[in-house]
Backbone as XML, in Angstrom:
<?xml version="1.0"?>
<chain id="A" units="angstrom">
  <residue number="1" name="MET">
    <atom name="N" x="85.158" y="33.045" z="-22.724"/>
    <atom name="CA" x="86.387" y="33.309" z="-22.119"/>
    <atom name="C" x="86.480" y="34.702" z="-21.531"/>
  </residue>
  <residue number="2" name="THR">
    <atom name="N" x="85.974" y="35.681" z="-22.279"/>
    <atom name="CA" x="85.917" y="37.100" z="-21.757"/>
    <atom name="C" x="84.991" y="37.167" z="-20.575"/>
  </residue>
  <residue number="3" name="THR">
    <atom name="N" x="83.868" y="36.551" z="-20.547"/>
    <atom name="CA" x="82.981" y="36.533" z="-19.482"/>
    <atom name="C" x="83.614" y="35.900" z="-18.252"/>
  </residue>
  <residue number="4" name="THR">
    <atom name="N" x="84.311" y="34.795" z="-18.359"/>
    <atom name="CA" x="85.007" y="34.179" z="-17.325"/>
    <atom name="C" x="86.112" y="35.100" z="-16.688"/>
  </residue>
  <residue number="5" name="LEU">
    <atom name="N" x="86.802" y="35.759" z="-17.596"/>
    <atom name="CA" x="87.828" y="36.643" z="-17.151"/>
    <atom name="C" x="87.212" y="37.868" z="-16.382"/>
  </residue>
  <residue number="6" name="ILE">
    <atom name="N" x="86.132" y="38.399" z="-16.898"/>
    <atom name="CA" x="85.477" y="39.481" z="-16.162"/>
    <atom name="C" x="84.938" y="39.081" z="-14.824"/>
  </residue>
  <residue number="7" name="LEU">
    <atom name="N" x="84.371" y="37.830" z="-14.787"/>
    <atom name="CA" x="83.866" y="37.348" z="-13.508"/>
    <atom name="C" x="85.037" y="37.093" z="-12.500"/>
  </residue>
  <residue number="8" name="LEU">
    <atom name="N" x="86.051" y="36.559" z="-13.011"/>
    <atom name="CA" x="87.305" y="36.326" z="-12.207"/>
    <atom name="C" x="87.817" y="37.638" z="-11.633"/>
  </residue>
  <residue number="9" name="LEU">
    <atom name="N" x="87.905" y="38.713" z="-12.463"/>
    <atom name="CA" x="88.379" y="39.965" z="-12.055"/>
    <atom name="C" x="87.399" y="40.646" z="-11.024"/>
  </residue>
  <residue number="10" name="ALA">
    <atom name="N" x="86.140" y="40.415" z="-11.241"/>
    <atom name="CA" x="85.123" y="40.934" z="-10.323"/>
    <atom name="C" x="85.233" y="40.294" z="-8.954"/>
  </residue>
  <residue number="11" name="ALA">
    <atom name="N" x="85.496" y="38.922" z="-8.975"/>
    <atom name="CA" x="85.630" y="38.231" z="-7.723"/>
    <atom name="C" x="86.850" y="38.647" z="-7.000"/>
  </residue>
  <residue number="12" name="LEU">
    <atom name="N" x="87.969" y="38.854" z="-7.732"/>
    <atom name="CA" x="89.183" y="39.347" z="-7.091"/>
    <atom name="C" x="88.982" y="40.722" z="-6.544"/>
  </residue>
  <residue number="13" name="ALA">
    <atom name="N" x="88.288" y="41.612" z="-7.220"/>
    <atom name="CA" x="88.025" y="42.930" z="-6.755"/>
    <atom name="C" x="87.254" y="42.895" z="-5.504"/>
  </residue>
  <residue number="14" name="ALA">
    <atom name="N" x="86.197" y="42.032" z="-5.521"/>
    <atom name="CA" x="85.343" y="41.918" z="-4.304"/>
    <atom name="C" x="86.136" y="41.378" z="-3.133"/>
  </residue>
  <residue number="15" name="ALA">
    <atom name="N" x="87.020" y="40.378" z="-3.371"/>
    <atom name="CA" x="87.772" y="39.879" z="-2.271"/>
    <atom name="C" x="88.735" y="40.966" z="-1.753"/>
  </residue>
  <residue number="16" name="ALA">
    <atom name="N" x="89.349" y="41.714" z="-2.630"/>
    <atom name="CA" x="90.204" y="42.839" z="-2.171"/>
    <atom name="C" x="89.489" y="43.859" z="-1.353"/>
  </residue>
  <residue number="17" name="VAL">
    <atom name="N" x="88.235" y="44.185" z="-1.763"/>
    <atom name="CA" x="87.416" y="45.124" z="-1.028"/>
    <atom name="C" x="87.124" y="44.546" z="0.432"/>
  </residue>
  <residue number="18" name="VAL">
    <atom name="N" x="86.720" y="43.295" z="0.455"/>
    <atom name="CA" x="86.391" y="42.642" z="1.775"/>
    <atom name="C" x="87.664" y="42.590" z="2.611"/>
  </residue>
  <residue number="19" name="ALA">
    <atom name="N" x="88.776" y="42.189" z="2.010"/>
    <atom name="CA" x="90.071" y="42.100" z="2.751"/>
    <atom name="C" x="90.449" y="43.545" z="3.312"/>
  </residue>
  <residue number="20" name="PHE">
    <atom name="N" x="90.266" y="44.575" z="2.504"/>
    <atom name="CA" x="90.609" y="45.888" z="2.978"/>
    <atom name="C" x="89.662" y="46.318" z="4.036"/>
  </residue>
  <residue number="21" name="GLY">
    <atom name="N" x="88.410" y="45.972" z="3.930"/>
    <atom name="CA" x="87.374" y="46.325" z="4.979"/>
    <atom name="C" x="87.685" y="45.650" z="6.273"/>
  </residue>
  <residue number="22" name="LEU">
    <atom name="N" x="88.071" y="44.344" z="6.252"/>
    <atom name="CA" x="88.402" y="43.613" z="7.478"/>
    <atom name="C" x="89.635" y="44.226" z="8.109"/>
  </residue>
  <residue number="23" name="ARG">
    <atom name="N" x="90.631" y="44.505" z="7.192"/>
    <atom name="CA" x="91.884" y="45.095" z="7.828"/>
    <atom name="C" x="91.664" y="46.415" z="8.401"/>
  </residue>
  <residue number="24" name="ARG">
    <atom name="N" x="90.833" y="47.266" z="7.809"/>
    <atom name="CA" x="90.492" y="48.570" z="8.303"/>
    <atom name="C" x="89.711" y="48.446" z="9.651"/>
  </residue>
  <residue number="25" name="GLY">
    <atom name="N" x="88.736" y="47.529" z="9.686"/>
    <atom name="CA" x="87.910" y="47.337" z="10.869"/>
    <atom name="C" x="88.866" y="46.839" z="11.984"/>
  </residue>
  <residue number="26" name="SER">
    <atom name="N" x="89.738" y="45.892" z="11.691"/>
    <atom name="CA" x="90.632" y="45.403" z="12.669"/>
    <atom name="C" x="91.628" y="46.512" z="13.203"/>
  </residue>
  <residue number="27" name="GLY">
    <atom name="N" x="91.993" y="47.418" z="12.337"/>
    <atom name="CA" x="92.822" y="48.577" z="12.716"/>
    <atom name="C" x="92.081" y="49.434" z="13.757"/>
  </residue>
  <residue number="28" name="ARG">
    <atom name="N" x="90.792" y="49.633" z="13.506"/>
    <atom name="CA" x="90.021" y="50.482" z="14.412"/>
    <atom name="C" x="89.874" y="49.750" z="15.714"/>
  </residue>
  <residue number="29" name="HIS">
    <atom name="N" x="89.648" y="48.432" z="15.682"/>
    <atom name="CA" x="89.543" y="47.711" z="16.948"/>
    <atom name="C" x="90.789" y="47.735" z="17.722"/>
  </residue>
  <residue number="30" name="GLN">
    <atom name="N" x="91.910" y="47.505" z="17.078"/>
    <atom name="CA" x="93.211" y="47.507" z="17.693"/>
    <atom name="C" x="93.420" y="48.896" z="18.329"/>
  </residue>
  <residue number="31" name="ARG">
    <atom name="N" x="93.113" y="49.939" z="17.596"/>
    <atom name="CA" x="93.306" y="51.351" z="18.102"/>
    <atom name="C" x="92.459" y="51.535" z="19.316"/>
  </residue>
  <residue number="32" name="ALA">
    <atom name="N" x="91.201" y="51.031" z="19.279"/>
    <atom name="CA" x="90.330" y="51.184" z="20.525"/>
    <atom name="C" x="90.863" y="50.441" z="21.674"/>
  </residue>
  <residue number="33" name="VAL">
    <atom name="N" x="91.435" y="49.258" z="21.507"/>
    <atom name="CA" x="92.018" y="48.497" z="22.552"/>
    <atom name="C" x="93.279" y="49.186" z="23.122"/>
  </residue>
  <residue number="34" name="ARG">
    <atom name="N" x="94.102" y="49.697" z="22.180"/>
    <atom name="CA" x="95.322" y="50.467" z="22.553"/>
    <atom name="C" x="94.981" y="51.704" z="23.405"/>
  </residue>
  <residue number="35" name="GLU">
    <atom name="N" x="93.978" y="52.406" z="22.934"/>
    <atom name="CA" x="93.515" y="53.650" z="23.646"/>
    <atom name="C" x="92.966" y="53.314" z="25.020"/>
  </residue>
  <residue number="36" name="LEU">
    <atom name="N" x="92.270" y="52.182" z="25.087"/>
    <atom name="CA" x="91.721" y="51.659" z="26.357"/>
    <atom name="C" x="92.842" y="51.286" z="27.336"/>
  </residue>
  <residue number="37" name="LEU">
    <atom name="N" x="93.877" y="50.656" z="26.846"/>
    <atom name="CA" x="95.003" y="50.306" z="27.702"/>
    <atom name="C" x="95.800" y="51.570" z="28.128"/>
  </residue>
  <residue number="38" name="ASP">
    <atom name="N" x="95.912" y="52.503" z="27.227"/>
    <atom name="CA" x="96.562" y="53.794" z="27.609"/>
    <atom name="C" x="95.840" y="54.478" z="28.688"/>
  </residue>
  <residue number="39" name="ALA">
    <atom name="N" x="94.504" y="54.499" z="28.588"/>
    <atom name="CA" x="93.620" y="55.167" z="29.577"/>
    <atom name="C" x="93.790" y="54.379" z="30.955"/>
  </residue>
  <residue number="40" name="ALA">
    <atom name="N" x="93.860" y="53.064" z="30.913"/>
    <atom name="CA" x="94.035" y="52.250" z="32.099"/>
    <atom name="C" x="95.402" y="52.492" z="32.756"/>
  </residue>
  <residue number="41" name="ASP">
    <atom name="N" x="96.410" y="52.646" z="31.884"/>
    <atom name="CA" x="97.774" y="52.937" z="32.459"/>
    <atom name="C" x="97.775" y="54.308" z="33.093"/>
  </residue>
  <residue number="42" name="ALA">
    <atom name="N" x="97.167" y="55.325" z="32.455"/>
    <atom name="CA" x="97.144" y="56.619" z="33.092"/>
    <atom name="C" x="96.375" y="56.656" z="34.374"/>
  </residue>
  <residue number="43" name="LEU">
    <atom name="N" x="95.285" y="55.936" z="34.368"/>
    <atom name="CA" x="94.521" y="55.906" z="35.617"/>
    <atom name="C" x="95.288" y="55.180" z="36.763"/>
  </residue>
  <residue number="44" name="GLU">
    <atom name="N" x="95.950" y="54.112" z="36.395"/>
    <atom name="CA" x="96.750" y="53.365" z="37.414"/>
    <atom name="C" x="97.828" y="54.301" z="37.976"/>
  </residue>
  <residue number="45" name="ALA">
    <atom name="N" x="98.560" y="55.004" z="37.083"/>
    <atom name="CA" x="99.547" y="55.941" z="37.556"/>
    <atom name="C" x="98.940" y="57.062" z="38.479"/>
  </residue>
  <residue number="46" name="ARG">
    <atom name="N" x="97.787" y="57.551" z="38.078"/>
    <atom name="CA" x="97.133" y="58.532" z="38.909"/>
    <atom name="C" x="96.665" y="57.968" z="40.251"/>
  </residue>
  <residue number="47" name="LEU">
    <atom name="N" x="96.213" y="56.731" z="40.270"/>
    <atom name="CA" x="95.853" y="56.097" z="41.528"/>
    <atom name="C" x="96.976" y="55.931" z="42.448"/>
  </residue>
  <residue number="48" name="ARG">
    <atom name="N" x="98.138" y="55.566" z="41.901"/>
    <atom name="CA" x="99.287" y="55.491" z="42.800"/>
    <atom name="C" x="99.668" y="56.830" z="43.418"/>
  </residue>
  <residue number="49" name="THR">
    <atom name="N" x="99.550" y="57.878" z="42.667"/>
    <atom name="CA" x="99.831" y="59.171" z="43.156"/>
    <atom name="C" x="98.735" y="59.533" z="44.189"/>
  </residue>
  <residue number="50" name="ALA">
    <atom name="N" x="97.547" y="59.238" z="43.862"/>
    <atom name="CA" x="96.457" y="59.633" z="44.779"/>
    <atom name="C" x="96.606" y="58.803" z="46.104"/>
  </residue>
  <residue number="51" name="ARG">
    <atom name="N" x="97.034" y="57.607" z="46.045"/>
    <atom name="CA" x="97.184" y="56.804" z="47.279"/>
    <atom name="C" x="98.259" y="57.526" z="48.189"/>
  </residue>
  <residue number="52" name="ALA">
    <atom name="N" x="99.341" y="57.915" z="47.571"/>
    <atom name="CA" x="100.376" y="58.620" z="48.348"/>
    <atom name="C" x="99.887" y="59.888" z="48.957"/>
  </residue>
  <residue number="53" name="GLU">
    <atom name="N" x="99.124" y="60.712" z="48.171"/>
    <atom name="CA" x="98.576" y="61.930" z="48.661"/>
    <atom name="C" x="97.552" y="61.688" z="49.761"/>
  </residue>
  <residue number="54" name="ILE">
    <atom name="N" x="96.670" y="60.757" z="49.616"/>
    <atom name="CA" x="95.663" y="60.497" z="50.641"/>
    <atom name="C" x="96.328" y="60.012" z="51.893"/>
  </residue>
  <residue number="55" name="GLU">
    <atom name="N" x="97.276" y="59.171" z="51.823"/>
    <atom name="CA" x="97.999" y="58.621" z="53.023"/>
    <atom name="C" x="98.777" y="59.695" z="53.674"/>
  </residue>
  <residue number="56" name="ALA">
    <atom name="N" x="99.302" y="60.636" z="52.925"/>
    <atom name="CA" x="100.088" y="61.713" z="53.509"/>
    <atom name="C" x="99.098" y="62.598" z="54.388"/>
  </residue>
  <residue number="57" name="VAL">
    <atom name="N" x="97.963" y="62.766" z="53.981"/>
    <atom name="CA" x="96.992" y="63.656" z="54.659"/>
    <atom name="C" x="96.257" y="62.906" z="55.761"/>
  </residue>
  <residue number="58" name="ALA">
    <atom name="N" x="95.767" y="61.712" z="55.437"/>
    <atom name="CA" x="94.875" y="61.031" z="56.346"/>
    <atom name="C" x="95.492" y="59.839" z="57.011"/>
  </residue>
  <residue number="59" name="GLY">
    <atom name="N" x="96.662" y="59.478" z="56.711"/>
    <atom name="CA" x="97.310" y="58.261" z="57.268"/>
    <atom name="C" x="96.623" y="57.069" z="56.614"/>
  </residue>
  <residue number="60" name="ASP">
    <atom name="N" x="96.758" y="55.966" z="57.340"/>
    <atom name="CA" x="96.132" y="54.648" z="56.826"/>
    <atom name="C" x="94.616" y="54.740" z="57.126"/>
  </residue>
  <residue number="61" name="LEU">
    <atom name="N" x="93.849" y="54.569" z="56.131"/>
    <atom name="CA" x="92.412" y="54.647" z="56.288"/>
    <atom name="C" x="91.851" y="53.206" z="56.286"/>
  </residue>
  <residue number="62" name="THR">
    <atom name="N" x="90.688" y="53.045" z="57.008"/>
    <atom name="CA" x="89.960" y="51.766" z="56.890"/>
    <atom name="C" x="89.283" y="51.706" z="55.567"/>
  </residue>
  <residue number="63" name="LEU">
    <atom name="N" x="88.789" y="52.880" z="55.095"/>
    <atom name="CA" x="88.171" y="52.882" z="53.783"/>
    <atom name="C" x="89.250" y="53.193" z="52.800"/>
  </residue>
  <residue number="64" name="ASP">
    <atom name="N" x="89.394" y="52.433" z="51.759"/>
    <atom name="CA" x="90.434" y="52.620" z="50.818"/>
    <atom name="C" x="89.897" y="52.765" z="49.361"/>
  </residue>
  <residue number="65" name="PRO">
    <atom name="N" x="89.524" y="54.010" z="49.019"/>
    <atom name="CA" x="88.916" y="54.282" z="47.688"/>
    <atom name="C" x="89.884" y="53.923" z="46.602"/>
  </residue>
  <residue number="66" name="VAL">
    <atom name="N" x="91.256" y="54.153" z="46.833"/>
    <atom name="CA" x="92.246" y="53.914" z="45.858"/>
    <atom name="C" x="92.315" y="52.411" z="45.646"/>
  </residue>
  <residue number="67" name="GLY">
    <atom name="N" x="92.401" y="51.645" z="46.713"/>
    <atom name="CA" x="92.465" y="50.194" z="46.651"/>
    <atom name="C" x="91.224" y="49.649" z="45.896"/>
  </residue>
  <residue number="68" name="ASP">
    <atom name="N" x="90.088" y="50.225" z="46.164"/>
    <atom name="CA" x="88.862" y="49.811" z="45.420"/>
    <atom name="C" x="88.987" y="50.055" z="43.965"/>
  </residue>
  <residue number="69" name="ALA">
    <atom name="N" x="89.575" y="51.196" z="43.617"/>
    <atom name="CA" x="89.690" y="51.635" z="42.167"/>
    <atom name="C" x="90.820" y="50.714" z="41.541"/>
  </residue>
  <residue number="70" name="MET">
    <atom name="N" x="91.833" y="50.366" z="42.313"/>
    <atom name="CA" x="92.872" y="49.508" z="41.764"/>
    <atom name="C" x="92.346" y="48.087" z="41.481"/>
  </residue>
  <residue number="71" name="ARG">
    <atom name="N" x="91.443" y="47.635" z="42.353"/>
    <atom name="CA" x="90.843" y="46.292" z="42.119"/>
    <atom name="C" x="89.956" y="46.340" z="40.895"/>
  </residue>
  <residue number="72" name="GLU">
    <atom name="N" x="89.191" y="47.503" z="40.715"/>
    <atom name="CA" x="88.342" y="47.631" z="39.540"/>
    <atom name="C" x="89.228" y="47.686" z="38.267"/>
  </residue>
  <residue number="73" name="MET">
    <atom name="N" x="90.395" y="48.387" z="38.331"/>
    <atom name="CA" x="91.277" y="48.367" z="37.165"/>
    <atom name="C" x="91.728" y="46.993" z="36.877"/>
  </residue>
  <residue number="74" name="LEU">
    <atom name="N" x="92.097" y="46.145" z="37.883"/>
    <atom name="CA" x="92.589" y="44.861" z="37.597"/>
    <atom name="C" x="91.435" y="43.996" z="36.950"/>
  </residue>
  <residue number="75" name="ARG">
    <atom name="N" x="90.217" y="44.179" z="37.454"/>
    <atom name="CA" x="89.103" y="43.454" z="36.878"/>
    <atom name="C" x="88.932" y="43.838" z="35.422"/>
  </residue>
  <residue number="76" name="GLN">
    <atom name="N" x="89.075" y="45.093" z="35.085"/>
    <atom name="CA" x="88.888" y="45.575" z="33.718"/>
    <atom name="C" x="90.046" y="45.054" z="32.857"/>
  </residue>
  <residue number="77" name="ARG">
    <atom name="N" x="91.205" y="45.064" z="33.366"/>
    <atom name="CA" x="92.376" y="44.512" z="32.569"/>
    <atom name="C" x="92.190" y="43.063" z="32.351"/>
  </residue>
  <residue number="78" name="LEU">
    <atom name="N" x="91.777" y="42.263" z="33.300"/>
    <atom name="CA" x="91.511" y="40.862" z="33.177"/>
    <atom name="C" x="90.439" y="40.639" z="32.066"/>
  </residue>
  <residue number="79" name="TRP">
    <atom name="N" x="89.347" y="41.449" z="32.164"/>
    <atom name="CA" x="88.298" y="41.300" z="31.180"/>
    <atom name="C" x="88.853" y="41.665" z="29.757"/>
  </residue>
  <residue number="80" name="LEU">
    <atom name="N" x="89.669" y="42.654" z="29.661"/>
    <atom name="CA" x="90.236" y="43.056" z="28.349"/>
    <atom name="C" x="91.140" y="41.938" z="27.823"/>
  </residue>
  <residue number="81" name="ARG">
    <atom name="N" x="91.972" y="41.329" z="28.710"/>
    <atom name="CA" x="92.792" y="40.201" z="28.310"/>
    <atom name="C" x="91.967" y="39.071" z="27.787"/>
  </residue>
  <residue number="82" name="ASP">
    <atom name="N" x="90.838" y="38.755" z="28.435"/>
    <atom name="CA" x="90.046" y="37.626" z="28.088"/>
    <atom name="C" x="89.080" y="37.810" z="26.946"/>
  </residue>
  <residue number="83" name="HIS">
    <atom name="N" x="88.653" y="39.070" z="26.825"/>
    <atom name="CA" x="87.484" y="39.372" z="25.848"/>
    <atom name="C" x="87.888" y="40.486" z="24.858"/>
  </residue>
  <residue number="84" name="GLY">
    <atom name="N" x="89.046" y="41.140" z="25.033"/>
    <atom name="CA" x="89.346" y="42.261" z="24.224"/>
    <atom name="C" x="89.339" y="42.053" z="22.701"/>
  </residue>
  <residue number="85" name="ASN">
    <atom name="N" x="89.917" y="40.891" z="22.276"/>
    <atom name="CA" x="89.972" y="40.640" z="20.829"/>
    <atom name="C" x="88.581" y="40.430" z="20.215"/>
  </residue>
  <residue number="86" name="SER">
    <atom name="N" x="87.630" y="39.918" z="20.994"/>
    <atom name="CA" x="86.296" y="39.643" z="20.389"/>
    <atom name="C" x="85.291" y="40.682" z="20.897"/>
  </residue>
  <residue number="87" name="ALA">
    <atom name="N" x="85.685" y="41.660" z="21.640"/>
    <atom name="CA" x="84.748" y="42.691" z="22.171"/>
    <atom name="C" x="84.218" y="43.545" z="21.066"/>
  </residue>
  <residue number="88" name="SER">
    <atom name="N" x="83.003" y="43.919" z="21.186"/>
    <atom name="CA" x="82.368" y="44.841" z="20.267"/>
    <atom name="C" x="82.876" y="46.275" z="20.557"/>
  </residue>
  <residue number="89" name="PRO">
    <atom name="N" x="82.708" y="47.208" z="19.646"/>
    <atom name="CA" x="83.136" y="48.562" z="19.852"/>
    <atom name="C" x="82.325" y="49.140" z="21.086"/>
  </residue>
  <residue number="90" name="GLU">
    <atom name="N" x="81.102" y="48.766" z="21.214"/>
    <atom name="CA" x="80.223" y="49.235" z="22.291"/>
    <atom name="C" x="80.775" y="48.699" z="23.637"/>
  </residue>
  <residue number="91" name="GLN">
    <atom name="N" x="81.191" y="47.446" z="23.715"/>
    <atom name="CA" x="81.728" y="46.950" z="24.953"/>
    <atom name="C" x="83.073" y="47.682" z="25.289"/>
  </residue>
  <residue number="92" name="LEU">
    <atom name="N" x="83.906" y="47.886" z="24.295"/>
    <atom name="CA" x="85.144" y="48.648" z="24.581"/>
    <atom name="C" x="84.877" y="50.077" z="25.052"/>
  </residue>
  <residue number="93" name="ALA">
    <atom name="N" x="83.862" y="50.685" z="24.461"/>
    <atom name="CA" x="83.432" y="52.088" z="24.875"/>
    <atom name="C" x="82.910" y="52.007" z="26.350"/>
  </residue>
  <residue number="94" name="GLU">
    <atom name="N" x="82.209" y="50.977" z="26.707"/>
    <atom name="CA" x="81.728" y="50.902" z="28.125"/>
    <atom name="C" x="82.828" y="50.744" z="29.065"/>
  </residue>
  <residue number="95" name="VAL">
    <atom name="N" x="83.827" y="49.967" z="28.726"/>
    <atom name="CA" x="84.972" y="49.814" z="29.640"/>
    <atom name="C" x="85.764" y="51.069" z="29.719"/>
  </residue>
  <residue number="96" name="ARG">
    <atom name="N" x="85.926" y="51.793" z="28.589"/>
    <atom name="CA" x="86.628" y="53.091" z="28.570"/>
    <atom name="C" x="85.880" y="54.061" z="29.402"/>
  </residue>
  <residue number="97" name="ALA">
    <atom name="N" x="84.555" y="54.095" z="29.319"/>
    <atom name="CA" x="83.737" y="55.031" z="30.109"/>
    <atom name="C" x="83.818" y="54.739" z="31.575"/>
  </residue>
  <residue number="98" name="SER">
    <atom name="N" x="83.937" y="53.464" z="31.942"/>
    <atom name="CA" x="84.154" y="53.046" z="33.322"/>
    <atom name="C" x="85.438" y="53.548" z="33.882"/>
  </residue>
  <residue number="99" name="ILE">
    <atom name="N" x="86.514" y="53.469" z="33.084"/>
    <atom name="CA" x="87.802" y="53.891" z="33.449"/>
    <atom name="C" x="87.799" y="55.458" z="33.598"/>
  </residue>
  <residue number="100" name="ASP">
    <atom name="N" x="87.210" y="56.121" z="32.659"/>
    <atom name="CA" x="87.100" y="57.553" z="32.737"/>
    <atom name="C" x="86.321" y="58.043" z="34.035"/>
  </residue>
  <residue number="101" name="ALA">
    <atom name="N" x="85.214" y="57.288" z="34.294"/>
    <atom name="CA" x="84.443" y="57.663" z="35.496"/>
    <atom name="C" x="85.264" y="57.444" z="36.779"/>
  </residue>
  <residue number="102" name="ALA">
    <atom name="N" x="86.028" y="56.371" z="36.825"/>
    <atom name="CA" x="86.855" y="56.119" z="37.970"/>
    <atom name="C" x="87.881" y="57.201" z="38.140"/>
  </residue>
  <residue number="103" name="ARG">
    <atom name="N" x="88.444" y="57.631" z="37.039"/>
    <atom name="CA" x="89.422" y="58.716" z="37.124"/>
    <atom name="C" x="88.787" y="59.985" z="37.631"/>
  </residue>
  <residue number="104" name="GLY">
    <atom name="N" x="87.567" y="60.250" z="37.175"/>
    <atom name="CA" x="86.832" y="61.453" z="37.634"/>
    <atom name="C" x="86.570" y="61.352" z="39.136"/>
  </residue>
  <residue number="105" name="ARG">
    <atom name="N" x="86.238" y="60.175" z="39.612"/>
    <atom name="CA" x="85.981" y="60.088" z="41.085"/>
    <atom name="C" x="87.233" y="60.327" z="41.889"/>
  </residue>
  <residue number="106" name="ILE">
    <atom name="N" x="88.341" y="59.739" z="41.411"/>
    <atom name="CA" x="89.653" y="59.940" z="42.156"/>
    <atom name="C" x="90.009" y="61.451" z="42.075"/>
  </residue>
  <residue number="107" name="GLU">
    <atom name="N" x="89.768" y="62.062" z="40.947"/>
    <atom name="CA" x="90.146" y="63.530" z="40.875"/>
    <atom name="C" x="89.297" y="64.293" z="41.854"/>
  </residue>
  <residue number="108" name="GLN">
    <atom name="N" x="87.978" y="63.960" z="41.954"/>
    <atom name="CA" x="87.207" y="64.635" z="42.959"/>
    <atom name="C" x="87.677" y="64.453" z="44.349"/>
  </residue>
  <residue number="109" name="GLN">
    <atom name="N" x="88.041" y="63.209" z="44.705"/>
    <atom name="CA" x="88.616" y="62.987" z="46.021"/>
    <atom name="C" x="89.867" y="63.780" z="46.285"/>
  </residue>
  <residue number="110" name="LEU">
    <atom name="N" x="90.735" y="63.845" z="45.272"/>
    <atom name="CA" x="91.969" y="64.574" z="45.439"/>
    <atom name="C" x="91.686" y="66.077" z="45.606"/>
  </residue>
  <residue number="111" name="SER">
    <atom name="N" x="90.680" y="66.577" z="44.902"/>
    <atom name="CA" x="90.293" y="68.018" z="45.078"/>
    <atom name="C" x="89.787" y="68.283" z="46.446"/>
  </residue>
  <residue number="112" name="GLN">
    <atom name="N" x="89.021" y="67.335" z="47.015"/>
    <atom name="CA" x="88.544" y="67.518" z="48.350"/>
    <atom name="C" x="89.776" y="67.514" z="49.342"/>
  </residue>
  <residue number="113" name="ILE">
    <atom name="N" x="90.699" y="66.612" z="49.119"/>
    <atom name="CA" x="91.865" y="66.592" z="50.004"/>
    <atom name="C" x="92.680" y="67.924" z="49.825"/>
  </residue>
  <residue number="114" name="GLU">
    <atom name="N" x="92.773" y="68.417" z="48.662"/>
    <atom name="CA" x="93.490" y="69.662" z="48.465"/>
    <atom name="C" x="92.760" y="70.854" z="49.122"/>
  </residue>
  <residue number="115" name="ARG">
    <atom name="N" x="91.509" y="70.882" z="49.097"/>
    <atom name="CA" x="90.758" y="71.954" z="49.762"/>
    <atom name="C" x="90.876" y="71.778" z="51.274"/>
  </residue>
  <residue number="116" name="ALA">
    <atom name="N" x="90.921" y="70.558" z="51.770"/>
    <atom name="CA" x="91.081" y="70.317" z="53.224"/>
    <atom name="C" x="92.499" y="70.729" z="53.621"/>
  </residue>
  <residue number="117" name="ARG">
    <atom name="N" x="93.464" y="70.558" z="52.755"/>
    <atom name="CA" x="94.822" y="70.860" z="53.113"/>
    <atom name="C" x="95.121" y="72.342" z="53.070"/>
  </residue>
  <residue number="118" name="ALA">
    <atom name="N" x="94.290" y="73.142" z="52.262"/>
    <atom name="CA" x="94.501" y="74.563" z="52.046"/>
    <atom name="C" x="94.583" y="75.337" z="53.333"/>
  </residue>
  <residue number="119" name="PRO">
    <atom name="N" x="93.657" y="75.170" z="54.292"/>
    <atom name="CA" x="93.711" y="76.027" z="55.548"/>
    <atom name="C" x="95.037" y="75.632" z="56.349"/>
  </residue>
  <residue number="120" name="LEU">
    <atom name="N" x="95.577" y="74.494" z="56.147"/>
    <atom name="CA" x="96.736" y="74.106" z="56.940"/>
    <atom name="C" x="98.009" y="74.790" z="56.343"/>
  </residue>
  <residue number="121" name="ALA">
    <atom name="N" x="98.005" y="75.185" z="55.132"/>
    <atom name="CA" x="99.191" y="75.754" z="54.558"/>
    <atom name="C" x="99.340" y="77.220" z="54.882"/>
  </residue>
</chain>
């Protein structure tokens, strides 16, 4: 009887540890997805601002780096919608790095525009 009780308590403790580990891992995954979506939202807002600034300086361009970046954002959001729940931390990190790289490229283009605008002011 005592051995059965000890085994039952050990099994319950193991189940609690596993459940806590799964819940904790799920929390990290959800936080990574939330941070990824926040980064995507920030980039999208910056892209909208960039588009307005670029058009103000250059008018309508045949090359549309902002449109290209917006399409890439949409592609990433669709991927996240379809695969986000099952994505590995490495996959989420890759998508986040891609978003950060796109933001860096847009910031460089805006810096170039600002430098080109400076002599005009």
